[in-house]
mmCIF file of the N, C-alpha and C atoms, coordinates in Angstrom:
data_MODEL
# 
_entry.id   MODEL 
# 
loop_
_atom_site.group_PDB 
_atom_site.id 
_atom_site.type_symbol 
_atom_site.label_atom_id 
_atom_site.label_alt_id 
_atom_site.label_comp_id 
_atom_site.label_asym_id 
_atom_site.label_entity_id 
_atom_site.label_seq_id 
_atom_site.pdbx_PDB_ins_code 
_atom_site.Cartn_x 
_atom_site.Cartn_y 
_atom_site.Cartn_z 
_atom_site.occupancy 
_atom_site.B_iso_or_equiv 
_atom_site.pdbx_formal_charge 
_atom_site.auth_seq_id 
_atom_site.auth_comp_id 
_atom_site.auth_asym_id 
_atom_site.auth_atom_id 
_atom_site.pdbx_PDB_model_num 
ATOM 1   N N  . MET A 1 1  ? 33.137  8.091   19.271  1.00 0.00 ? 1  MET A N  1 
ATOM 2   C CA . MET A 1 1  ? 32.428  9.338   19.364  1.00 0.00 ? 1  MET A CA 1 
ATOM 3   C C  . MET A 1 1  ? 31.254  9.343   18.384  1.00 0.00 ? 1  MET A C  1 
ATOM 4   N N  . SER A 1 2  ? 30.298  8.542   18.641  1.00 0.00 ? 2  SER A N  1 
ATOM 5   C CA . SER A 1 2  ? 29.118  8.546   17.773  1.00 0.00 ? 2  SER A CA 1 
ATOM 6   C C  . SER A 1 2  ? 28.135  9.604   18.255  1.00 0.00 ? 2  SER A C  1 
ATOM 7   N N  . SER A 1 3  ? 27.598  10.316  17.313  1.00 0.00 ? 3  SER A N  1 
ATOM 8   C CA . SER A 1 3  ? 26.657  11.374  17.673  1.00 0.00 ? 3  SER A CA 1 
ATOM 9   C C  . SER A 1 3  ? 25.239  10.814  17.686  1.00 0.00 ? 3  SER A C  1 
ATOM 10  N N  . GLN A 1 4  ? 24.366  11.474  18.373  1.00 0.00 ? 4  GLN A N  1 
ATOM 11  C CA . GLN A 1 4  ? 22.977  11.040  18.495  1.00 0.00 ? 4  GLN A CA 1 
ATOM 12  C C  . GLN A 1 4  ? 22.090  11.684  17.432  1.00 0.00 ? 4  GLN A C  1 
ATOM 13  N N  . THR A 1 5  ? 22.688  12.379  16.462  1.00 0.00 ? 5  THR A N  1 
ATOM 14  C CA . THR A 1 5  ? 21.893  13.013  15.421  1.00 0.00 ? 5  THR A CA 1 
ATOM 15  C C  . THR A 1 5  ? 21.376  11.954  14.455  1.00 0.00 ? 5  THR A C  1 
ATOM 16  N N  . ASP A 1 6  ? 20.249  12.260  13.865  1.00 0.00 ? 6  ASP A N  1 
ATOM 17  C CA . ASP A 1 6  ? 19.610  11.337  12.930  1.00 0.00 ? 6  ASP A CA 1 
ATOM 18  C C  . ASP A 1 6  ? 20.027  11.706  11.512  1.00 0.00 ? 6  ASP A C  1 
ATOM 19  N N  . ARG A 1 7  ? 20.659  10.783  10.822  1.00 0.00 ? 7  ARG A N  1 
ATOM 20  C CA . ARG A 1 7  ? 21.116  11.052  9.464   1.00 0.00 ? 7  ARG A CA 1 
ATOM 21  C C  . ARG A 1 7  ? 19.942  11.007  8.498   1.00 0.00 ? 7  ARG A C  1 
ATOM 22  N N  . SER A 1 8  ? 20.077  11.724  7.392   1.00 0.00 ? 8  SER A N  1 
ATOM 23  C CA . SER A 1 8  ? 18.995  11.778  6.410   1.00 0.00 ? 8  SER A CA 1 
ATOM 24  C C  . SER A 1 8  ? 18.773  10.410  5.758   1.00 0.00 ? 8  SER A C  1 
ATOM 25  N N  . GLU A 1 9  ? 19.830  9.614   5.640   1.00 0.00 ? 9  GLU A N  1 
ATOM 26  C CA . GLU A 1 9  ? 19.678  8.276   5.064   1.00 0.00 ? 9  GLU A CA 1 
ATOM 27  C C  . GLU A 1 9  ? 18.801  7.400   5.952   1.00 0.00 ? 9  GLU A C  1 
ATOM 28  N N  . ASP A 1 10 ? 18.952  7.558   7.270   1.00 0.00 ? 10 ASP A N  1 
ATOM 29  C CA . ASP A 1 10 ? 18.130  6.783   8.200   1.00 0.00 ? 10 ASP A CA 1 
ATOM 30  C C  . ASP A 1 10 ? 16.670  7.211   8.128   1.00 0.00 ? 10 ASP A C  1 
ATOM 31  N N  . GLN A 1 11 ? 16.450  8.514   8.009   1.00 0.00 ? 11 GLN A N  1 
ATOM 32  C CA . GLN A 1 11 ? 15.069  9.001   7.888   1.00 0.00 ? 11 GLN A CA 1 
ATOM 33  C C  . GLN A 1 11 ? 14.432  8.490   6.608   1.00 0.00 ? 11 GLN A C  1 
ATOM 34  N N  . MET A 1 12 ? 15.176  8.533   5.503   1.00 0.00 ? 12 MET A N  1 
ATOM 35  C CA . MET A 1 12 ? 14.648  8.061   4.224   1.00 0.00 ? 12 MET A CA 1 
ATOM 36  C C  . MET A 1 12 ? 14.384  6.557   4.279   1.00 0.00 ? 12 MET A C  1 
ATOM 37  N N  . GLY A 1 13 ? 15.253  5.808   4.922   1.00 0.00 ? 13 GLY A N  1 
ATOM 38  C CA . GLY A 1 13 ? 15.049  4.367   5.059   1.00 0.00 ? 13 GLY A CA 1 
ATOM 39  C C  . GLY A 1 13 ? 13.795  4.035   5.854   1.00 0.00 ? 13 GLY A C  1 
ATOM 40  N N  . ARG A 1 14 ? 13.579  4.766   6.951   1.00 0.00 ? 14 ARG A N  1 
ATOM 41  C CA . ARG A 1 14 ? 12.362  4.548   7.746   1.00 0.00 ? 14 ARG A CA 1 
ATOM 42  C C  . ARG A 1 14 ? 11.114  4.915   6.956   1.00 0.00 ? 14 ARG A C  1 
ATOM 43  N N  . GLN A 1 15 ? 11.208  5.982   6.155   1.00 0.00 ? 15 GLN A N  1 
ATOM 44  C CA . GLN A 1 15 ? 10.061  6.403   5.353   1.00 0.00 ? 15 GLN A CA 1 
ATOM 45  C C  . GLN A 1 15 ? 9.721   5.340   4.299   1.00 0.00 ? 15 GLN A C  1 
ATOM 46  N N  . TRP A 1 16 ? 10.728  4.776   3.658   1.00 0.00 ? 16 TRP A N  1 
ATOM 47  C CA . TRP A 1 16 ? 10.481  3.736   2.662   1.00 0.00 ? 16 TRP A CA 1 
ATOM 48  C C  . TRP A 1 16 ? 9.969   2.451   3.308   1.00 0.00 ? 16 TRP A C  1 
ATOM 49  N N  . ASP A 1 17 ? 10.498  2.110   4.475   1.00 0.00 ? 17 ASP A N  1 
ATOM 50  C CA . ASP A 1 17 ? 10.001  0.929   5.181   1.00 0.00 ? 17 ASP A CA 1 
ATOM 51  C C  . ASP A 1 17 ? 8.532   1.075   5.529   1.00 0.00 ? 17 ASP A C  1 
ATOM 52  N N  . LYS A 1 18 ? 8.161   2.259   5.982   1.00 0.00 ? 18 LYS A N  1 
ATOM 53  C CA . LYS A 1 18 ? 6.763   2.520   6.310   1.00 0.00 ? 18 LYS A CA 1 
ATOM 54  C C  . LYS A 1 18 ? 5.889   2.452   5.059   1.00 0.00 ? 18 LYS A C  1 
ATOM 55  N N  . PHE A 1 19 ? 6.387   3.011   3.935   1.00 0.00 ? 19 PHE A N  1 
ATOM 56  C CA . PHE A 1 19 ? 5.643   2.972   2.689   1.00 0.00 ? 19 PHE A CA 1 
ATOM 57  C C  . PHE A 1 19 ? 5.434   1.547   2.203   1.00 0.00 ? 19 PHE A C  1 
ATOM 58  N N  . ILE A 1 20 ? 6.460   0.735   2.266   1.00 0.00 ? 20 ILE A N  1 
ATOM 59  C CA . ILE A 1 20 ? 6.344   -0.644  1.790   1.00 0.00 ? 20 ILE A CA 1 
ATOM 60  C C  . ILE A 1 20 ? 5.367   -1.439  2.642   1.00 0.00 ? 20 ILE A C  1 
ATOM 61  N N  . SER A 1 21 ? 5.456   -1.290  3.959   1.00 0.00 ? 21 SER A N  1 
ATOM 62  C CA . SER A 1 21 ? 4.527   -2.030  4.813   1.00 0.00 ? 21 SER A CA 1 
ATOM 63  C C  . SER A 1 21 ? 3.095   -1.528  4.625   1.00 0.00 ? 21 SER A C  1 
ATOM 64  N N  . ASN A 1 22 ? 2.913   -0.210  4.473   1.00 0.00 ? 22 ASN A N  1 
ATOM 65  C CA . ASN A 1 22 ? 1.581   0.327   4.219   1.00 0.00 ? 22 ASN A CA 1 
ATOM 66  C C  . ASN A 1 22 ? 1.035   -0.156  2.888   1.00 0.00 ? 22 ASN A C  1 
ATOM 67  N N  . SER A 1 23 ? 1.867   -0.160  1.856   1.00 0.00 ? 23 SER A N  1 
ATOM 68  C CA . SER A 1 23 ? 1.377   -0.552  0.538   1.00 0.00 ? 23 SER A CA 1 
ATOM 69  C C  . SER A 1 23 ? 1.024   -2.036  0.489   1.00 0.00 ? 23 SER A C  1 
ATOM 70  N N  . VAL A 1 24 ? 1.800   -2.870  1.163   1.00 0.00 ? 24 VAL A N  1 
ATOM 71  C CA . VAL A 1 24 ? 1.459   -4.302  1.187   1.00 0.00 ? 24 VAL A CA 1 
ATOM 72  C C  . VAL A 1 24 ? 0.128   -4.516  1.905   1.00 0.00 ? 24 VAL A C  1 
ATOM 73  N N  . LEU A 1 25 ? -0.043  -3.853  3.030   1.00 0.00 ? 25 LEU A N  1 
ATOM 74  C CA . LEU A 1 25 ? -1.275  -3.993  3.790   1.00 0.00 ? 25 LEU A CA 1 
ATOM 75  C C  . LEU A 1 25 ? -2.479  -3.447  3.025   1.00 0.00 ? 25 LEU A C  1 
ATOM 76  N N  . LYS A 1 26 ? -2.362  -2.266  2.488   1.00 0.00 ? 26 LYS A N  1 
ATOM 77  C CA . LYS A 1 26 ? -3.500  -1.633  1.827   1.00 0.00 ? 26 LYS A CA 1 
ATOM 78  C C  . LYS A 1 26 ? -3.793  -2.237  0.462   1.00 0.00 ? 26 LYS A C  1 
ATOM 79  N N  . MET A 1 27 ? -2.759  -2.654  -0.263  1.00 0.00 ? 27 MET A N  1 
ATOM 80  C CA . MET A 1 27 ? -3.014  -3.342  -1.530  1.00 0.00 ? 27 MET A CA 1 
ATOM 81  C C  . MET A 1 27 ? -3.648  -4.698  -1.277  1.00 0.00 ? 27 MET A C  1 
ATOM 82  N N  . GLY A 1 28 ? -3.231  -5.380  -0.222  1.00 0.00 ? 28 GLY A N  1 
ATOM 83  C CA . GLY A 1 28 ? -3.852  -6.665  0.123   1.00 0.00 ? 28 GLY A CA 1 
ATOM 84  C C  . GLY A 1 28 ? -5.312  -6.507  0.491   1.00 0.00 ? 28 GLY A C  1 
ATOM 85  N N  . THR A 1 29 ? -5.617  -5.449  1.239   1.00 0.00 ? 29 THR A N  1 
ATOM 86  C CA . THR A 1 29 ? -7.008  -5.181  1.591   1.00 0.00 ? 29 THR A CA 1 
ATOM 87  C C  . THR A 1 29 ? -7.819  -4.851  0.351   1.00 0.00 ? 29 THR A C  1 
ATOM 88  N N  . GLY A 1 30 ? -7.270  -4.010  -0.528  1.00 0.00 ? 30 GLY A N  1 
ATOM 89  C CA . GLY A 1 30 ? -7.958  -3.685  -1.781  1.00 0.00 ? 30 GLY A CA 1 
ATOM 90  C C  . GLY A 1 30 ? -8.137  -4.902  -2.667  1.00 0.00 ? 30 GLY A C  1 
ATOM 91  N N  . LEU A 1 31 ? -7.160  -5.770  -2.673  1.00 0.00 ? 31 LEU A N  1 
ATOM 92  C CA . LEU A 1 31 ? -7.252  -7.007  -3.448  1.00 0.00 ? 31 LEU A CA 1 
ATOM 93  C C  . LEU A 1 31 ? -8.361  -7.902  -2.903  1.00 0.00 ? 31 LEU A C  1 
ATOM 94  N N  . ALA A 1 32 ? -8.444  -8.001  -1.595  1.00 0.00 ? 32 ALA A N  1 
ATOM 95  C CA . ALA A 1 32 ? -9.476  -8.836  -0.978  1.00 0.00 ? 32 ALA A CA 1 
ATOM 96  C C  . ALA A 1 32 ? -10.876 -8.271  -1.231  1.00 0.00 ? 32 ALA A C  1 
ATOM 97  N N  . VAL A 1 33 ? -11.025 -6.969  -1.047  1.00 0.00 ? 33 VAL A N  1 
ATOM 98  C CA . VAL A 1 33 ? -12.335 -6.348  -1.279  1.00 0.00 ? 33 VAL A CA 1 
ATOM 99  C C  . VAL A 1 33 ? -12.718 -6.444  -2.757  1.00 0.00 ? 33 VAL A C  1 
ATOM 100 N N  . GLY A 1 34 ? -11.743 -6.205  -3.641  1.00 0.00 ? 34 GLY A N  1 
ATOM 101 C CA . GLY A 1 34 ? -12.007 -6.333  -5.078  1.00 0.00 ? 34 GLY A CA 1 
ATOM 102 C C  . GLY A 1 34 ? -12.373 -7.752  -5.464  1.00 0.00 ? 34 GLY A C  1 
ATOM 103 N N  . SER A 1 35 ? -11.755 -8.726  -4.834  1.00 0.00 ? 35 SER A N  1 
ATOM 104 C CA . SER A 1 35 ? -12.089 -10.122 -5.126  1.00 0.00 ? 35 SER A CA 1 
ATOM 105 C C  . SER A 1 35 ? -13.507 -10.468 -4.694  1.00 0.00 ? 35 SER A C  1 
ATOM 106 N N  . VAL A 1 36 ? -13.894 -9.972  -3.528  1.00 0.00 ? 36 VAL A N  1 
ATOM 107 C CA . VAL A 1 36 ? -15.260 -10.227 -3.051  1.00 0.00 ? 36 VAL A CA 1 
ATOM 108 C C  . VAL A 1 36 ? -16.277 -9.593  -4.002  1.00 0.00 ? 36 VAL A C  1 
ATOM 109 N N  . PHE A 1 37 ? -16.038 -8.339  -4.371  1.00 0.00 ? 37 PHE A N  1 
ATOM 110 C CA . PHE A 1 37 ? -16.948 -7.686  -5.308  1.00 0.00 ? 37 PHE A CA 1 
ATOM 111 C C  . PHE A 1 37 ? -16.959 -8.393  -6.655  1.00 0.00 ? 37 PHE A C  1 
ATOM 112 N N  . SER A 1 38 ? -15.801 -8.864  -7.100  1.00 0.00 ? 38 SER A N  1 
ATOM 113 C CA . SER A 1 38 ? -15.722 -9.559  -8.375  1.00 0.00 ? 38 SER A CA 1 
ATOM 114 C C  . SER A 1 38 ? -16.516 -10.863 -8.348  1.00 0.00 ? 38 SER A C  1 
ATOM 115 N N  . LEU A 1 39 ? -16.412 -11.594 -7.258  1.00 0.00 ? 39 LEU A N  1 
ATOM 116 C CA . LEU A 1 39 ? -17.112 -12.871 -7.168  1.00 0.00 ? 39 LEU A CA 1 
ATOM 117 C C  . LEU A 1 39 ? -18.609 -12.706 -6.964  1.00 0.00 ? 39 LEU A C  1 
ATOM 118 N N  . LEU A 1 40 ? -19.008 -11.751 -6.145  1.00 0.00 ? 40 LEU A N  1 
ATOM 119 C CA . LEU A 1 40 ? -20.414 -11.636 -5.773  1.00 0.00 ? 40 LEU A CA 1 
ATOM 120 C C  . LEU A 1 40 ? -21.239 -10.756 -6.704  1.00 0.00 ? 40 LEU A C  1 
ATOM 121 N N  . ILE A 1 41 ? -20.670 -9.697  -7.208  1.00 0.00 ? 41 ILE A N  1 
ATOM 122 C CA . ILE A 1 41 ? -21.472 -8.725  -7.943  1.00 0.00 ? 41 ILE A CA 1 
ATOM 123 C C  . ILE A 1 41 ? -21.166 -8.711  -9.443  1.00 0.00 ? 41 ILE A C  1 
ATOM 124 N N  . PHE A 1 42 ? -19.887 -8.729  -9.819  1.00 0.00 ? 42 PHE A N  1 
ATOM 125 C CA . PHE A 1 42 ? -19.514 -8.485  -11.207 1.00 0.00 ? 42 PHE A CA 1 
ATOM 126 C C  . PHE A 1 42 ? -19.213 -9.754  -12.007 1.00 0.00 ? 42 PHE A C  1 
ATOM 127 N N  . ARG A 1 43 ? -19.676 -10.873 -11.560 1.00 0.00 ? 43 ARG A N  1 
ATOM 128 C CA . ARG A 1 43 ? -19.550 -12.147 -12.269 1.00 0.00 ? 43 ARG A CA 1 
ATOM 129 C C  . ARG A 1 43 ? -18.128 -12.462 -12.731 1.00 0.00 ? 43 ARG A C  1 
ATOM 130 N N  . ARG A 1 44 ? -17.217 -12.433 -11.796 1.00 0.00 ? 44 ARG A N  1 
ATOM 131 C CA . ARG A 1 44 ? -15.823 -12.840 -11.992 1.00 0.00 ? 44 ARG A CA 1 
ATOM 132 C C  . ARG A 1 44 ? -15.080 -12.039 -13.054 1.00 0.00 ? 44 ARG A C  1 
ATOM 133 N N  . ARG A 1 45 ? -15.293 -10.770 -13.047 1.00 0.00 ? 45 ARG A N  1 
ATOM 134 C CA . ARG A 1 45 ? -14.515 -9.877  -13.902 1.00 0.00 ? 45 ARG A CA 1 
ATOM 135 C C  . ARG A 1 45 ? -13.208 -9.535  -13.195 1.00 0.00 ? 45 ARG A C  1 
ATOM 136 N N  . LEU A 1 46 ? -12.205 -9.136  -13.947 1.00 0.00 ? 46 LEU A N  1 
ATOM 137 C CA . LEU A 1 46 ? -10.892 -8.849  -13.373 1.00 0.00 ? 46 LEU A CA 1 
ATOM 138 C C  . LEU A 1 46 ? -10.759 -7.405  -12.906 1.00 0.00 ? 46 LEU A C  1 
ATOM 139 N N  . TRP A 1 47 ? -11.497 -6.497  -13.499 1.00 0.00 ? 47 TRP A N  1 
ATOM 140 C CA . TRP A 1 47 ? -11.281 -5.083  -13.203 1.00 0.00 ? 47 TRP A CA 1 
ATOM 141 C C  . TRP A 1 47 ? -11.550 -4.690  -11.756 1.00 0.00 ? 47 TRP A C  1 
ATOM 142 N N  . PRO A 1 48 ? -12.501 -5.287  -11.015 1.00 0.00 ? 48 PRO A N  1 
ATOM 143 C CA . PRO A 1 48 ? -12.636 -4.875  -9.609  1.00 0.00 ? 48 PRO A CA 1 
ATOM 144 C C  . PRO A 1 48 ? -11.409 -5.222  -8.758  1.00 0.00 ? 48 PRO A C  1 
ATOM 145 N N  . ILE A 1 49 ? -10.732 -6.300  -9.095  1.00 0.00 ? 49 ILE A N  1 
ATOM 146 C CA . ILE A 1 49 ? -9.530  -6.693  -8.365  1.00 0.00 ? 49 ILE A CA 1 
ATOM 147 C C  . ILE A 1 49 ? -8.403  -5.703  -8.638  1.00 0.00 ? 49 ILE A C  1 
ATOM 148 N N  . ILE A 1 50 ? -8.222  -5.346  -9.893  1.00 0.00 ? 50 ILE A N  1 
ATOM 149 C CA . ILE A 1 50 ? -7.187  -4.382  -10.265 1.00 0.00 ? 50 ILE A CA 1 
ATOM 150 C C  . ILE A 1 50 ? -7.507  -3.007  -9.681  1.00 0.00 ? 50 ILE A C  1 
ATOM 151 N N  . PHE A 1 51 ? -8.768  -2.621  -9.750  1.00 0.00 ? 51 PHE A N  1 
ATOM 152 C CA . PHE A 1 51 ? -9.187  -1.323  -9.212  1.00 0.00 ? 51 PHE A CA 1 
ATOM 153 C C  . PHE A 1 51 ? -8.962  -1.257  -7.700  1.00 0.00 ? 51 PHE A C  1 
ATOM 154 N N  . GLY A 1 52 ? -9.318  -2.304  -6.981  1.00 0.00 ? 52 GLY A N  1 
ATOM 155 C CA . GLY A 1 52 ? -9.121  -2.331  -5.534  1.00 0.00 ? 52 GLY A CA 1 
ATOM 156 C C  . GLY A 1 52 ? -7.654  -2.266  -5.152  1.00 0.00 ? 52 GLY A C  1 
ATOM 157 N N  . SER A 1 53 ? -6.812  -2.966  -5.888  1.00 0.00 ? 53 SER A N  1 
ATOM 158 C CA . SER A 1 53 ? -5.370  -2.924  -5.621  1.00 0.00 ? 53 SER A CA 1 
ATOM 159 C C  . SER A 1 53 ? -4.805  -1.537  -5.900  1.00 0.00 ? 53 SER A C  1 
ATOM 160 N N  . GLY A 1 54 ? -5.268  -0.922  -6.965  1.00 0.00 ? 54 GLY A N  1 
ATOM 161 C CA . GLY A 1 54 ? -4.814  0.435   -7.296  1.00 0.00 ? 54 GLY A CA 1 
ATOM 162 C C  . GLY A 1 54 ? -5.225  1.458   -6.256  1.00 0.00 ? 54 GLY A C  1 
ATOM 163 N N  . ILE A 1 55 ? -6.443  1.322   -5.752  1.00 0.00 ? 55 ILE A N  1 
ATOM 164 C CA . ILE A 1 55 ? -6.901  2.215   -4.696  1.00 0.00 ? 55 ILE A CA 1 
ATOM 165 C C  . ILE A 1 55 ? -6.027  2.049   -3.447  1.00 0.00 ? 55 ILE A C  1 
ATOM 166 N N  . GLY A 1 56 ? -5.713  0.820   -3.094  1.00 0.00 ? 56 GLY A N  1 
ATOM 167 C CA . GLY A 1 56 ? -4.849  0.570   -1.935  1.00 0.00 ? 56 GLY A CA 1 
ATOM 168 C C  . GLY A 1 56 ? -3.467  1.161   -2.112  1.00 0.00 ? 56 GLY A C  1 
ATOM 169 N N  . LEU A 1 57 ? -2.898  1.023   -3.307  1.00 0.00 ? 57 LEU A N  1 
ATOM 170 C CA . LEU A 1 57 ? -1.581  1.601   -3.568  1.00 0.00 ? 57 LEU A CA 1 
ATOM 171 C C  . LEU A 1 57 ? -1.645  3.128   -3.535  1.00 0.00 ? 57 LEU A C  1 
ATOM 172 N N  . GLY A 1 58 ? -2.727  3.679   -4.017  1.00 0.00 ? 58 GLY A N  1 
ATOM 173 C CA . GLY A 1 58 ? -2.895  5.128   -3.970  1.00 0.00 ? 58 GLY A CA 1 
ATOM 174 C C  . GLY A 1 58 ? -2.969  5.658   -2.545  1.00 0.00 ? 58 GLY A C  1 
ATOM 175 N N  . PHE A 1 59 ? -3.707  4.967   -1.696  1.00 0.00 ? 59 PHE A N  1 
ATOM 176 C CA . PHE A 1 59 ? -3.775  5.380   -0.298  1.00 0.00 ? 59 PHE A CA 1 
ATOM 177 C C  . PHE A 1 59 ? -2.416  5.276   0.375   1.00 0.00 ? 59 PHE A C  1 
ATOM 178 N N  . ALA A 1 60 ? -1.662  4.249   0.062   1.00 0.00 ? 60 ALA A N  1 
ATOM 179 C CA . ALA A 1 60 ? -0.339  4.080   0.666   1.00 0.00 ? 60 ALA A CA 1 
ATOM 180 C C  . ALA A 1 60 ? 0.628   5.157   0.178   1.00 0.00 ? 60 ALA A C  1 
ATOM 181 N N  . SER A 1 61 ? 0.584   5.489   -1.109  1.00 0.00 ? 61 SER A N  1 
ATOM 182 C CA . SER A 1 61 ? 1.498   6.516   -1.618  1.00 0.00 ? 61 SER A CA 1 
ATOM 183 C C  . SER A 1 61 ? 1.100   7.906   -1.156  1.00 0.00 ? 61 SER A C  1 
ATOM 184 N N  . ASN A 1 62 ? -0.162  8.100   -0.834  1.00 0.00 ? 62 ASN A N  1 
ATOM 185 C CA . ASN A 1 62 ? -0.612  9.387   -0.330  1.00 0.00 ? 62 ASN A CA 1 
ATOM 186 C C  . ASN A 1 62 ? 0.006   9.673   1.042   1.00 0.00 ? 62 ASN A C  1 
ATOM 187 N N  . GLN A 1 63 ? 0.247   8.657   1.828   1.00 0.00 ? 63 GLN A N  1 
ATOM 188 C CA . GLN A 1 63 ? 0.842   8.837   3.140   1.00 0.00 ? 63 GLN A CA 1 
ATOM 189 C C  . GLN A 1 63 ? 2.359   8.951   3.088   1.00 0.00 ? 63 GLN A C  1 
ATOM 190 N N  . LEU A 1 64 ? 2.942   8.807   1.902   1.00 0.00 ? 64 LEU A N  1 
ATOM 191 C CA . LEU A 1 64 ? 4.394   8.925   1.742   1.00 0.00 ? 64 LEU A CA 1 
ATOM 192 C C  . LEU A 1 64 ? 4.846   10.362  1.950   1.00 0.00 ? 64 LEU A C  1 
ATOM 193 N N  . GLN A 1 65 ? 3.993   11.301  1.670   1.00 0.00 ? 65 GLN A N  1 
ATOM 194 C CA . GLN A 1 65 ? 4.364   12.711  1.765   1.00 0.00 ? 65 GLN A CA 1 
ATOM 195 C C  . GLN A 1 65 ? 4.476   13.102  3.157   1.00 0.00 ? 65 GLN A C  1 
# 
């Protein structure tokens, strides 16, 4: 007698799965864009890479709500 109701644990698991996949994708994109800017414009500084990754993580966490 299994019910078709959706448990809160399943909803939370799907939400975290979506967050993790979004954060990997968006942090990777931010890392790539930051690397390009670092190589071409800022003479191989580290901060554009860190900044781009942080922006990607911020966008991913914004969609968590």
